[in-house]
LOMILO-155058 format. One record per residue: z negated, y negated, x of N, C-alpha, C in turn; residue number from 1. Coordinates in steps of 0.2 Angstrom, whole numbers, m for minus. Each point is the difference from the previous one (the first is absolute). Layout:
> Z,Y,X,Z,Y,X,Z,Y,X,NUM
...
This chain:
> 64,26,m28,m7,3,0,m3,m2,6,1
> 3,1,6,m4,m1,6,m3,m7,1,2
> 4,m6,m2,m3,m6,0,m5,m1,m4,3
> 0,3,m6,m7,m1,m5,m6,4,3,4
> 1,6,2,m6,3,3,m1,m2,7,5
> 3,m4,3,m1,m2,7,m4,m7,m2,6
> 2,m3,m5,m3,m7,m1,m8,1,m2,7
> m1,6,m4,m6,1,m3,m4,2,6,8
> 2,4,5,m4,2,7,m1,m6,3,9
> 5,m5,0,m1,m6,4,m5,m4,m3,10
> m1,m1,m7,m5,m5,m3,m6,3,2,11
> m2,8,0,m6,2,1,m2,m1,8,12
> 4,2,4,m2,m2,8,m1,m7,1,13
> 4,m5,m3,0,m7,1,m8,m2,m1,14
> m4,3,m5,m6,m2,m4,m5,2,6,15
> 2,5,5,m5,1,5,m2,m5,4,16
> 6,m3,2,m1,m6,5,0,m7,m2,17
> 3,m1,m6,2,m7,m2,m7,m4,m2,18
> m5,4,m1,m7,m2,m3,m4,m2,7,19
> 2,2,6,m4,0,5,m1,m8,3,20
> 5,m4,m1,m1,m7,1,m3,m4,m5,21
> 0,2,m5,m4,m3,m6,m8,1,m1,22
> m2,3,5,m8,2,m1,m4,m6,1,23
> 2,m4,4,m4,m7,1,0,m4,m7,24
> 5,0,m2,1,m4,m7,m4,4,m6,25
> 1,7,0,m4,3,m5,m7,m1,1,26
> m3,1,7,m6,m1,0,m3,m8,m3,27
> 4,m4,3,m3,m7,m2,1,m1,m8,28
> 5,3,m4,1,m1,m6,m5,3,m5,29
> m2,7,3,m4,4,m4,m8,m1,3,30
> m1,m5,4,m7,m1,2,m3,6,4,31
> 4,4,5,m2,5,4,1,m1,7,32
> m4,4,4,2,m1,7,6,5,3,33
> 1,m3,5,6,3,3,0,9,1,34
> m5,2,2,m2,7,0,1,2,m6,35
> m4,m2,m5,1,3,m7,7,0,m3,36
> 5,m5,2,7,0,m2,4,5,2,37
> m4,4,6,4,5,3,1,6,m4,38
> m5,0,m4,0,7,m5,6,m1,m5,39
> 3,m6,m1,6,0,m4,5,4,4,40
> 1,1,6,5,5,3,m3,7,0,41
> m6,0,2,m3,7,2,0,4,m8,42
> m1,m3,m5,0,3,m6,7,3,m3,43
> 5,m4,2,7,2,0,2,6,3,44
> m2,m1,7,2,6,5,m3,7,m2,45
> m7,m1,m2,m4,6,m2,4,4,m5,46
> 0,m4,m6,4,3,m6,6,2,1,47
> 5,m4,5,6,4,1,0,5,4,48
> m5,1,5,m2,7,4,m1,6,m3,49
> m4,m2,m7,m2,6,m4,7,3,m3,50
> 3,m5,m4,6,1,m3,6,4,3,51
> 1,m3,6,6,1,4,1,8,1,52
> m5,4,2,1,6,2,1,5,m7,53
> m3,m2,m6,0,4,m6,6,m3,m4,54
> 4,m4,2,6,m3,m4,5,5,m1,55
> 1,5,4,5,5,m1,m3,5,m6,56
> m6,1,m1,m3,4,m5,1,m4,m7,57
> m2,m6,1,1,m4,m7,5,0,m3,58
> 7,m1,6,6,0,m2,3,6,m3,59
> m2,5,2,1,8,m2,m3,2,m7,60
> m6,m4,m1,m5,2,m5,3,m4,m7,61
> 1,m6,0,2,m3,m5,7,m3,m1,62
> 3,2,6,8,m2,0,1,m6,4,63
> 5,1,5,1,m6,4,2,m6,m3,64
> 5,1,m4,1,m7,m3,m4,m3,m4,65
> m5,3,m4,m6,m3,m4,m5,m3,5,66
> m1,4,6,m5,m2,4,2,m6,5,67
> 7,0,1,4,m7,4,m1,m6,m5,68
> 2,1,m5,0,m5,m6,m7,m3,m1,69
> m6,5,0,m6,m2,m2,m3,m4,6,70
> 2,3,6,m2,m4,6,2,m7,1,71
> 7,m1,m3,3,m7,0,m4,m4,m5,72
> m2,2,m6,m3,m4,m5,m7,m1,1,73
> m3,4,3,m7,0,3,m1,m4,5,74
> 5,1,5,m1,m6,6,2,m7,m2,75
> 4,m1,m6,1,m7,m2,m6,m3,m4,76
> m3,4,m4,m6,m1,m5,m5,m2,5,77
> m2,5,5,m5,m2,5,1,m6,4,78
> 6,m1,2,1,m7,3,m1,m6,m3,79
> 1,1,m7,m3,m6,m5,m6,0,1,80
> m4,5,m1,m7,m1,1,m3,m3,7,81
> 3,2,4,m1,m3,6,0,m8,1,82
> 6,m2,m3,2,m7,0,m4,m4,m5,83
> m3,3,m5,m4,m3,m4,m8,1,1,84
> m2,3,5,m6,2,2,m5,m5,0,85
> m5,m2,m4,m4,m6,1,m6,1,5,86
> m1,6,2,m5,2,5,3,5,6,87
> m5,0,6,3,4,5,m2,7,m2,88
> m5,2,m3,m1,7,m2,5,3,m5,89
> 2,m5,m5,6,3,m4,7,0,3,90
> 0,m4,6,7,0,4,0,7,4,91
> m6,1,2,0,6,4,0,6,m5,92
> m2,1,m5,2,5,m5,6,0,m2,93
> 4,m6,m1,7,0,m1,4,3,5,94
> m2,m2,5,4,2,7,m1,8,1,95
> m5,3,m2,m1,7,1,5,3,m6,96
> 0,m2,m5,4,2,m6,7,m1,3,97
> 2,m5,3,7,m1,2,1,5,6,98
> m4,2,4,1,5,5,2,7,m3,99
> m5,1,m6,1,7,m3,7,0,m4,100
> 2,m5,m3,7,0,m4,6,m1,5,101
> m1,m4,5,5,m1,5,1,6,5,102
> m5,4,1,0,4,5,6,7,m1,103
> 3,0,m6,4,5,m2,7,m2,2,104
> 1,m7,0,7,m3,0,3,1,7,105
> m3,1,6,3,1,6,3,7,0,106
> m4,6,0,2,7,0,4,2,m6,107
> 0,m4,m6,4,3,m6,7,m2,1,108
> 0,m7,3,6,m2,1,5,3,7,109
> m4,2,4,3,4,5,2,7,m3,110
> m4,3,m4,3,7,m2,5,m1,m6,111
> 0,m5,m4,6,m1,m4,6,m1,4,112
> 1,m3,6,5,m1,4,2,7,3,113
> m5,3,3,1,7,2,4,6,m4,114
> m3,m1,m7,4,4,m5,6,m3,m1,115
> 1,m6,m1,7,m2,m3,7,0,5,116
> m3,1,6,5,m1,6,1,7,2,117
> 7,3,3,m1,6,4,m2,m1,7,118
> m2,5,4,m3,0,6,4,m4,4,119
> 6,1,0,5,m4,5,0,m8,m1,120
> m2,m2,m7,0,m7,m1,m7,m4,0,121
> m4,5,1,m8,m2,m1,m1,m7,5,122
> 3,1,5,m1,m5,6,1,m7,m4,123
> 6,m1,m4,2,m6,m2,m5,m3,m6,124
> m3,5,m3,m5,m1,m7,m6,m2,4,125
> m3,4,5,m5,m3,4,0,m6,3,126
> 5,m3,2,2,m6,3,m2,m6,m5,127
> 1,2,m7,m2,m5,m5,m8,0,0,128
> m3,6,0,m7,1,0,m3,m3,5,129
> 3,1,7,m3,m2,6,1,m8,1,130
> 5,m3,m3,0,m7,1,m7,m4,m5,131
> m1,4,m5,m6,m2,m5,m7,1,4,132
> 0,5,2,m7,2,4,m2,m3,7,133
> 6,m2,2,0,m2,8,0,m8,m1,134
> 5,m2,m4,1,m8,0,m6,m3,m4,135
> m3,3,m5,m5,m3,m3,m7,m2,4,136
> m2,4,5,m6,m3,4,2,m5,5,137
> 7,m1,1,3,m4,5,0,m8,m3,138
> 1,0,m7,0,m7,m4,m6,m1,m4,139
> m3,5,0,m7,m1,m5,m5,m5,2,140
> m1,m1,7,m5,m6,1,3,m7,m1,141
> 7,0,2,4,m7,0,1,m2,m7,142
> 1,6,m5,2,m2,m7,m8,m2,m3,143
> m5,4,1,m6,m1,m2,m3,m7,2,144
> 1,m2,7,m2,m7,1,4,m5,m3,145
> 6,1,m2,4,m6,m2,m2,0,m8,146
> m1,6,m2,m3,m2,m8,m6,m2,m1,147
> m4,2,5,m7,m3,0,0,m8,1,148
> 4,m2,5,m1,m6,2,4,m5,m5,149
> 5,2,m4,4,m3,m4,m2,0,m7,150
> m3,5,m2,m3,1,m7,m7,2,m1,151
> m2,7,0,m6,2,0,0,7,2,152
> m6,3,2,m1,7,2,2,4,m6,153
> m2,m3,m6,1,5,m6,7,1,m1,154
> 5,m4,3,7,2,m2,2,6,6,155
> m4,1,4,1,5,4,1,7,m3,156
> m5,0,m5,0,6,m5,5,0,m6,157
> m1,m6,m2,4,m1,m8,8,0,2,158
> 1,0,7,8,1,1,2,7,m2,159
> m4,4,0,1,8,m2,2,0,m7,160
> m2,m4,m4,0,1,m8,8,1,m2,161
> 3,m6,2,7,0,m3,5,5,3,162
> m2,1,7,4,5,3,m1,7,m2,163
> m7,1,m1,m2,6,m4,4,2,m7,164
> 0,m6,m3,3,1,m7,7,2,0,165
> 4,m4,5,7,2,1,1,7,3,166
> m5,2,5,2,7,3,m1,5,m6,167
> m6,0,m4,0,4,m5,5,1,m5,168
> 4,m5,m1,5,0,m5,6,4,4,169
> 1,m3,6,5,4,4,m2,7,1,170
> m5,2,3,m2,7,1,0,4,m6,171
> m1,m2,m6,1,3,m6,7,2,m2,172
> 4,m3,2,7,1,0,3,4,5,173
> m1,0,6,3,3,5,m3,7,2,174
> m7,0,m2,m3,7,2,m1,5,m4,175
> 4,5,0,m1,6,m5,m3,6,4,176
> m4,3,m4,m3,6,2,4,6,m1,177
> 2,4,6,5,5,0,m3,5,m5,178
> 5,4,m4,m2,5,m5,m4,5,2,179
> 1,3,7,m5,6,1,m6,m3,2,180
> m1,m6,1,m8,m3,2,m3,m1,m8,181
> 5,m2,m5,m3,m1,m7,m3,7,m3,182
> 5,6,3,m2,6,m3,m6,2,3,183
> m1,m1,7,m6,2,4,m6,m4,m3,184
> 1,m6,m2,m6,m4,m3,m3,2,m6,185
> 5,3,m4,m1,3,m7,m5,6,1,186
> 2,4,5,m2,7,2,m7,m2,2,187
> m1,m5,4,m7,m2,3,m4,m2,m5,188
> 2,m4,m5,m4,m3,m6,m2,6,m4,189
> 4,4,m1,m1,6,m5,m5,4,3,190
> 0,2,6,m5,4,5,m7,m3,0,191
> 0,m7,0,m5,m4,2,m1,m3,7,192
> m1,m6,1,0,m3,7,m8,1,2,193
> 0,3,6,m6,1,4,m1,m5,4,194
> m5,m4,m1,m1,m5,5,m6,1,5,195
> 2,0,7,m5,2,5,m5,m5,1,196
> m7,0,m4,m4,m5,0,m4,0,8,197
> m1,6,2,m4,0,6,5,m3,6,198
> 6,2,1,5,m3,4,1,m8,m1,199
> 0,m2,m6,1,m7,m1,m7,m4,2,200
> m6,3,m1,m6,m3,2,0,0,7,201
> 1,5,4,0,0,7,5,m5,4,202
> 6,m1,m4,5,m4,3,m2,m8,m2,203
> m4,m1,m5,m1,m7,m2,m6,m1,4,204
> m5,3,2,m6,m1,5,3,m1,6,205
> 3,4,2,3,1,8,5,m6,1,206
> 4,m2,m4,6,m5,1,m5,m7,0,207
> m4,m1,m6,m4,m6,0,m4,m2,5,208
> m4,5,4,m4,0,5,5,m2,6,209
> 5,4,1,4,m1,6,3,m7,0,210
> 3,m2,m5,4,m7,m1,m5,m6,1,211
> m7,1,m3,m6,m5,2,m1,m1,7,212
> 0,6,3,m2,1,7,6,m4,4,213
> 5,1,m1,7,m2,4,0,m8,m1,214
> m2,m2,m7,1,m7,m1,m6,m4,1,215
> m6,1,1,m6,m2,1,m3,2,8,216
> 2,5,3,m2,3,6,m2,m6,6,217
> 6,m3,2,m2,m5,4,m4,m7,m2,218
> 0,m1,m7,m4,m5,m2,m8,1,1,219
> m1,7,m1,m7,3,0,m1,2,6,220
> 4,m1,6,m2,3,7,1,8,0,221
> 3,3,m4,1,7,m1,m6,4,1,222
> m1,3,6,m5,6,0,m7,m3,0,223
> m1,m6,2,m7,m3,0,m2,m2,m7,224
> 4,1,m5,m2,m1,m7,0,7,m3,225
> m7,1,m3,m1,5,m4,4,1,m6,226
> 3,m5,m4,4,m1,m5,7,4,1,227
> 2,m2,7,7,3,1,m1,7,3,228
> m5,1,3,m1,8,2,0,4,m5,229
> m4,m2,m5,m2,4,m5,7,2,m5,230
> 3,m5,0,7,0,m4,5,5,4,231
> 0,m1,6,4,3,5,m1,8,m1,232
> m7,2,0,m2,7,m1,2,3,m6,233
> m1,m4,m6,3,1,m6,6,2,m1,234
> 4,m5,3,8,1,0,2,7,3,235
> m2,1,6,2,6,4,m2,6,m4,236
> m7,0,m3,m2,6,m4,4,1,m5,237
> 1,m5,m4,3,0,m7,8,2,1,238
> 4,m4,5,7,2,0,0,7,4,239
> m4,2,4,1,8,2,m2,4,m5,240
> m4,m1,m5,m2,5,m5,6,m1,m5,241
> 4,m5,m1,5,m1,m3,6,4,2,242
> 1,0,6,5,4,3,m1,8,m2,243
> m6,2,2,m1,6,m1,0,3,m7,244
> m2,m5,m5,0,2,m7,8,0,m3,245
> 4,m5,3,6,0,m3,5,6,3,246
> m2,2,6,5,5,2,m2,8,m4,247
> m6,m1,m3,m2,6,m4,2,0,m7,248
> 2,m6,m2,3,m1,m7,6,2,m2,249
> 2,3,m5,7,3,m2,4,m7,m4,250
> m4,m4,m2,3,m6,m3,m3,m6,4,251
> 1,m2,6,m4,m5,2,3,m7,m2,252
> m5,m6,2,4,m6,m3,3,m3,7,253
> m1,2,6,3,m1,6,3,7,4,254
> 7,0,m1,2,6,2,0,0,8,255
> m5,2,4,0,0,7,3,7,3,256
> 3,5,m4,4,4,3,7,m2,3,257
> 2,m7,m3,6,m2,3,0,m1,7,258
> m6,m1,4,m1,m1,6,2,6,5,259
> 1,6,m3,2,5,3,8,m1,3,260
> 3,m4,m4,8,m2,2,m1,m5,6,261
> 2,3,7,m1,m4,5,2,m7,0,262
> 7,m1,m2,3,m6,m1,m4,m5,m5,263
> m3,3,m5,m4,m5,m4,m7,m1,3,264
> m2,4,3,m7,m2,3,1,m5,7,265
> 5,1,4,1,m5,5,3,m7,m3,266
> 3,1,m5,3,m6,m4,m6,m4,m2,267
> m5,3,m3,m6,m4,m2,m4,m3,5,268
> m1,4,7,m2,m3,6,4,m6,2,269
> 7,0,0,4,m5,2,m1,m7,m5,270
> 0,2,m6,m1,m5,m5,m7,m4,0,271
> m5,5,1,m6,m3,1,0,m5,6,272
> 3,1,6,1,m5,6,4,m5,m2,273
> 6,0,m4,3,m5,m2,m4,m5,m5,274
> m4,2,m4,m5,m5,m3,m5,m2,4,275
> m2,4,5,m5,m3,5,3,m6,4,276
> 6,1,3,3,m5,4,2,m7,m4,277
> 4,2,m6,2,m5,m4,m5,m5,m3,278
> m5,3,m4,m6,m5,m2,m4,m3,5,279
> m1,4,5,m6,m2,6,4,m7,4,280
> 7,1,1,4,m5,3,1,m6,m5,281
> 0,1,m6,0,m5,m5,m5,m4,0,282
> m6,3,1,m7,m4,0,0,m3,7,283
> 1,3,5,m1,m3,7,4,m6,1,284
> 6,0,m1,5,m5,1,m2,m7,m3,285
> m1,0,m7,m2,m6,m2,m7,m2,2,286
> m4,3,1,m7,m2,4,2,m2,7,287
> 3,3,3,2,m2,7,3,m8,0,288
> 4,m1,m4,4,m7,0,m5,m5,m3,289
> m5,2,m6,m4,m5,m1,m5,m1,5,290
> m3,5,3,m7,m1,4,3,m3,7,291
> 5,3,3,2,m2,6,5,m6,1,292
> 4,0,m6,5,m6,1,m1,m5,m5,293
> m5,0,m4,m1,m5,m4,4,m1,m7,294
> 4,6,m2,4,m1,m6,m4,1,m7,295
> 3,m3,m5,m2,0,m6,1,7,m3,296
> m3,1,m6,1,7,m2,7,1,m3,297
> 4,m5,m2,7,m1,m3,4,2,7,298
> m2,m4,5,4,1,7,0,6,2,299
> m7,4,m1,m1,6,3,4,6,m5,300
> 2,m1,m6,3,4,m4,8,m1,1,301
> 2,m5,3,6,m1,2,2,3,7,302
> m6,2,3,2,4,6,2,6,m1,303
> m3,4,m5,1,7,m2,5,1,m5,304
> 3,m5,m3,5,0,m5,6,3,3,305
> 3,m3,5,6,1,3,1,8,1,306
> m5,3,2,0,7,0,0,5,m6,307
> m2,m4,m5,1,3,m8,8,0,m1,308
> 3,m6,2,7,m1,m2,3,5,4,309
> m1,1,7,3,6,4,0,6,m3,310
> m6,2,m3,0,6,m2,5,1,m6,311
> 0,m5,m4,5,0,m6,7,1,2,312
> 1,m3,6,7,0,2,3,8,3,313
> m6,3,3,1,6,4,m1,6,m4,314
> m4,m1,m5,m2,6,m4,7,3,m4,315
> 5,m4,m2,6,3,m3,4,4,6,316
> 0,m3,5,3,3,7,m3,7,1,317
> m7,0,0,m3,7,2,1,4,m6,318
> 1,m2,m6,1,3,m6,6,5,1,319
> 6,m3,3,6,3,1,0,4,6,320
> m3,m2,4,0,4,7,m4,7,m1,321
> m5,m1,m5,m4,6,m1,4,6,m2,322
> 6,m1,m3,4,5,m3,4,3,5,323
> 1,m5,5,6,2,6,m4,3,7,324
> m6,m2,0,m4,1,7,m5,4,m1,325
> m1,5,5,m7,4,0,m6,m5,m2,326
> m3,0,m4,m6,m4,m2,m5,0,6,327
> m1,5,3,m4,1,6,1,m6,5,328
> 7,0,2,2,m5,5,m2,m8,m3,329
> 2,0,m6,m2,m7,m2,m8,m2,0,330
> m4,5,m1,m7,0,0,m3,m1,7,331
> 4,3,5,m2,m1,7,1,m7,2,332
> 7,m2,m2,3,m7,0,m6,m5,m2,333
> m2,1,m6,m4,m5,m3,m8,0,4,334
> m2,6,2,m6,0,3,0,m3,7,335
> 6,1,4,0,m4,6,2,m6,0,336
> 4,m3,m5,1,m7,m1,m6,m3,m3,337
> m4,1,m4,m7,m2,m2,m4,m1,6,338
> 0,5,3,m6,1,6,3,m6,5,339
> 6,0,1,3,m6,5,m3,m6,m2,340
> 2,m1,m7,m2,m7,m3,m7,m2,1,341
> m4,4,m1,m7,m1,1,m2,m1,7,342
> 3,4,5,0,m2,7,1,m6,1,343
> 6,m2,m3,3,m7,1,m6,m5,m2,344
> m4,1,m6,m4,m6,0,m7,0,4,345
> 1,4,5,m6,m1,5,1,m6,5,346
> 6,m3,0,1,m6,4,m1,m6,m4,347
> m3,0,m7,m3,m6,m3,m5,m3,4,348
> 0,m7,0,m5,m4,2,m2,m5,m4,349
> m5,m5,2,m2,m5,m6,4,m5,0,350
> 6,0,4,5,m5,m1,7,2,m2,351
> m1,6,m4,7,4,m2,3,m4,m6,352
> 6,0,m1,3,m4,m4,2,4,m7,353
> 2,m3,m5,1,2,m6,5,6,0,354
> 5,m2,3,7,4,1,m1,7,3,355
> m5,m1,6,m1,7,3,m4,4,m4,356
> m5,m2,m4,m5,4,m5,4,3,m5,357
> 5,m4,m3,4,2,m6,5,6,2,358
> 4,m1,6,4,4,2,m3,7,2,359
> m6,m1,3,m3,6,1,m2,5,m5,360
> m2,m3,m6,m1,2,m7,7,3,m2,361
> 5,m4,1,7,3,m3,1,7,4,362
> m1,0,7,1,6,4,m5,6,m3,363
> m5,m1,m1,m4,5,m3,2,2,m7,364
> 2,m4,m4,2,1,m8,6,4,1,365
> 5,m1,6,5,5,m1,m1,6,2,366
> m5,1,4,m2,8,2,m3,3,m5,367
> m4,m4,m4,m3,3,m6,4,2,m6,368
> 5,m4,m1,6,1,m3,4,8,1,369
> 0,1,7,2,7,1,m4,6,0,370
> m6,m2,m3,m6,5,m1,0,1,m7,371
> m1,m4,m5,m3,1,m7,6,5,m3,372
> 6,m1,m1,5,4,m2,1,7,2,373
> 1,0,7,0,7,3,m6,4,m1,374
> m5,m3,0,m7,4,m1,0,2,m6,375
> 1,m4,m5,m1,2,m8,7,6,m1,376
> 5,m1,2,6,4,m1,m2,7,2,377
> m2,0,7,m1,7,4,m6,4,m3,378
> m6,m4,m3,m5,2,m4,1,3,m6,379
> 4,m3,m4,2,3,m7,5,6,1,380
> 5,1,5,4,5,0,m3,6,1,381
> 2,6,m4,m3,6,1,m5,1,m6,382
> m3,m5,m3,m5,0,m5,4,2,m7,383
> m3,4,m4,3,1,m7,0,m7,m5,384
> 4,m2,m3,0,m6,m3,m6,0,m5,385
> m4,6,m3,m5,m1,m4,m6,m2,4,386
> 0,0,7,m6,m3,4,2,m7,2,387
> 5,m3,m2,1,m8,2,m5,m5,m2,388
> m3,1,m6,m7,m3,m2,m5,0,5,389
> m2,6,2,m5,2,4,2,m4,7,390
> 5,2,3,2,m2,6,0,m7,1,391
> 3,m4,m5,1,m8,0,m7,m2,1,392
> m5,3,m5,m7,m3,0,m3,0,7,393
> 0,6,3,m3,1,7,3,m4,5,394
> 6,m1,1,3,m4,4,m1,m7,m1,395
> 0,m2,m5,m2,m7,m1,m8,m1,1,396
> m5,4,m1,m7,0,1,0,0,8,397
> 4,4,4,0,0,7,1,m7,2,398
> 5,m3,m2,2,m7,2,m5,m5,m1,399
> m3,0,m7,m5,m5,m1,m6,2,4,400
> m2,6,1,m7,1,4,2,m2,8,401
> 5,1,2,2,m2,6,0,m8,1,402
> 1,m3,m4,0,m8,m1,m7,m2,0,403
> m5,3,m4,m7,m1,1,m4,2,7,404
> 3,6,2,m3,2,6,3,m5,6,405
> 6,m2,0,3,m4,5,m4,m8,0,406
> m1,m2,m7,m3,m7,m1,m7,0,3,407
> m4,6,m1,m6,0,1,m1,1,8,408
> 5,5,3,m1,1,8,3,m7,4,409
> 4,m3,m3,3,m5,4,m5,m6,m1,410
> m3,m2,m6,m5,m6,0,m6,3,4,411
> m2,6,1,m6,2,4,1,m1,8,412
> 7,2,1,2,m1,7,0,m8,2,413
> 2,m4,m5,1,m7,1,m7,m3,2,414
> m5,2,m5,m7,m3,2,m4,3,5,415
> 1,7,1,m4,2,6,3,m2,6,416
> 7,0,1,4,m1,7,m2,m6,1,417
> 0,m6,m4,m1,m7,0,m7,m2,4,418
> m5,4,m2,m6,1,3,m1,3,8,419
> 4,5,1,1,1,7,3,m4,4,420
> 6,m2,m2,4,m5,4,m4,m7,1,421
> m3,m1,m4,m5,m6,0,m5,0,5,422
> m3,6,0,m6,2,6,4,0,6,423
> 5,3,1,4,0,6,1,m7,3,424
> 5,m4,m4,1,m6,1,m6,m5,2,425
> m5,0,m4,m6,m4,1,m3,1,7,426
> 1,7,2,m3,2,7,4,m3,6,427
> 5,m2,m2,5,m4,6,m1,m7,0,428
> m3,m3,m6,m1,m7,0,m7,m2,2,429
> m1,m1,7,m6,m2,3,1,m6,4,430
> m6,m4,0,1,m6,6,2,2,7,431
> m1,7,1,1,2,8,7,2,1,432
> 4,m1,m6,7,3,1,4,m7,1,433
> 5,0,5,4,m6,2,5,m2,m6,434
> 3,5,m4,4,m1,m6,m3,m4,m5,435
> m7,2,m1,m4,m3,m4,m1,m8,1,436
> m1,m1,6,m1,m7,2,6,m4,m1,437
> 6,3,2,6,m4,0,2,m1,m9,438
> m1,5,m4,0,m1,m7,m4,m5,m3,439
> m6,1,2,m5,m5,m3,2,m7,2,440
> 2,m1,6,2,m7,2,6,m3,m4,441
> 5,5,m1,6,m2,m3,m2,m2,m8,442
> m5,5,m2,m1,m2,m7,m5,m7,m2,443
> m3,m1,6,m4,m6,0,3,m7,0,444
> 6,1,3,4,m6,1,1,m4,m6,445
> 3,3,m5,1,m4,m6,m6,m4,m3,446
> m6,5,0,m6,m3,m3,m3,m6,5,447
> 2,0,7,m3,m5,3,4,m7,0,448
> 6,2,m1,5,m6,m1,m1,m3,m7,449
> m4,3,m5,m2,m2,m6,m6,m4,m1,450
> m3,m1,6,m7,m4,2,m6,3,m1,451
> 2,6,0,m7,6,m1,m3,0,7,452
> m8,0,0,m2,2,6,1,6,3,453
> m2,2,6,2,5,4,m3,6,m4,454
> m7,0,m2,m4,5,m3,3,2,m7,455
> 2,m5,m5,3,2,m6,8,3,1,456
> 3,m2,6,7,2,1,m1,7,3,457
> m5,3,3,m1,6,1,m2,4,m5,458
> m3,m2,m4,m2,4,m6,6,1,m5,459
> 3,m5,0,6,1,m5,6,4,4,460
> 0,0,7,5,4,3,m2,8,0,461
> m7,1,0,m2,6,0,1,4,m8,462
> m1,m4,m5,0,1,m7,8,3,m1,463
> 5,m5,3,7,2,m1,2,6,5,464
> m3,1,5,1,6,3,m2,6,m2,465
> m6,0,m4,m3,6,m3,5,1,m6,466
> 3,m5,m4,3,1,m5,8,3,2,467
> 2,m1,6,5,3,3,0,7,1,468
> m7,2,3,m2,7,1,1,3,m6,469
> m3,m3,m5,m1,4,m7,7,1,m2,470
> 5,m4,0,6,1,m3,4,5,5,471
> m1,0,6,4,5,4,m3,8,m1,472
> m7,m1,m1,m2,7,m2,2,3,m6,473
> 1,m5,m6,3,3,m6,7,2,1,474
> 5,m4,4,6,1,1,1,7,4,475
> m5,1,5,0,7,3,m1,6,m5,476
> m4,m1,m5,m2,4,m5,6,2,m4,477
> 4,m5,m2,6,1,m3,5,4,4,478
> 0,m2,6,5,5,4,m3,7,0,479
> m6,1,0,m3,8,0,2,3,m6,480
> 0,m4,m6,2,3,m6,7,2,0,481
> 5,m4,1,7,1,1,1,6,4,482
> m4,0,6,2,6,5,m2,6,m4,483
> m6,1,m3,m2,6,m3,5,2,m6,484
> 3,m5,m3,5,3,m6,5,2,4,485
> 3,m3,5,6,2,5,m1,7,2,486
> m6,1,4,m1,7,2,m1,5,m5,487
> m2,m1,m6,m2,5,m5,8,2,m2,488
> 4,m5,m1,7,1,m3,4,4,5,489
> 0,m1,7,3,2,4,m3,9,1,490
> m6,0,m2,m2,7,1,2,4,m6,491
> 4,m2,m4,2,4,m7,6,3,2,492
> 4,m3,5,7,3,0,0,7,2,493
> m4,3,3,0,7,1,0,4,m7,494
> m3,m3,m6,m1,3,m5,8,2,m4,495
> 5,m5,2,7,1,m2,2,7,2,496
> m2,2,5,3,7,3,m3,6,m4,497
> m5,m2,m4,m3,6,m3,3,1,m8,498
> 4,m6,m2,3,0,m6,5,4,m1,499
> 1,4,m5,6,4,m1,6,m3,m3,500
> 5,1,1,7,m3,m2,2,3,m7,501
> m2,m1,m6,1,3,m6,8,1,m2,502
> 2,5,m2,7,1,m3,0,m5,m7,503
> 4,m5,0,0,m5,m6,5,4,m5,504
> 4,3,3,4,4,m5,m2,5,m4,505
> m6,3,3,m4,6,m4,m6,m3,m4,506
> 0,m6,0,m7,m3,m3,2,1,m8,507
> m6,0,m4,1,1,m7,3,m5,m3,508
> 4,1,m5,4,m5,m3,m5,m5,m4,509
> 3,m6,0,m5,m5,m4,m1,1,m8,510
> m5,m3,m3,1,0,m7,4,m6,m4,511
């Protein structure tokens, strides 16, 4: 069972990052601009963000087995539509439908594992799930680039179809709805299912607006854009109203009362930050090696892929440790290790080698492996099994939202700090500075040796110096972004002291 549900989650998470590197090919093939093609990503993320928090209610309302199988079939069908889309608007629509059908795969997979394994063995089950959702973003860009370069961007989506067919056959055989859940479903259908239309509307509006703000904010220059400002206000008002409304409902589509459990609340904060650091660094590192070191897209993917394999090796180890060692110590170790790995990235420069960057990513991945399983384990312990669907939906939403916030903040820091450092460095590049004279003279020599006159050689040397200044300014902005991620993670360590150590032996028996 664990490999089947893990592969389903892997397929869905992979689609978040695998299409990123194909955007240029999609834009060229469908006669669209680069900016227009980014809606292929945004539509998927928006739909995903709406479905994720309410997937627990959907699984409980129609049956988890039916919902899980429906998600696999729907995801496969919409992937086929994406691969065959003849125009960009139809591709964007198909991607939105793909996000709707795929949004339930992550939380439902985790909830199935939480129910199928007793509390003291959940660490090993979550290891399989962890490999899926952490390894997928690591290899997504590499796999997407290879498929696009060697075949076509359409195969990025069509690849899901045969895998989805196989998974639906396997899932139909191995996943069984427990008898007590079948009885509860019959009783629920008999009494009639009450759908919270108001809550659903507020959630849809709020999450749509928030996701567009995070995805398009930097591109539109944030608060200088009336479009982004209005959407941000709509997101805040709608989500605040959603929280108030849901807390007063007897049958909410998102059970926010679970946050009364301290471990679950802190677990969601930690998982939000895991997504924040994992996905932002997954974006930053390929960008760094491409812009500063001149790597190709495939070479950039190979920089972060070793980290994915490190996660694959460490997850089973952590899965065993979590049943023998206090999860709080494992979380503290993961936070400190990841933070130190990010501080290690501060020594990057424009001449750094492949092995240095790859090993830095491996160090970071080892720390993240010590976070994913213990955080999930300690968040689920103490919750009644009947709440596993809702708990899984919220903790997966926290990770995805963390990733969206992380990417938005990291790219903003990168753009803004590059401007700051550029202004500072240019202030030191003046004809009245002796280092300037020395550098210009050194840069002029090759041009003078090539029979250029003194005036032309000077202009070429000044242009080369300006390019060096720009490159160093961008390099410093990457350092600032890595520093921010490292400090944020180090600041989370005191949260571990607030976690309660649950009594595993007293936890409710699994279904």
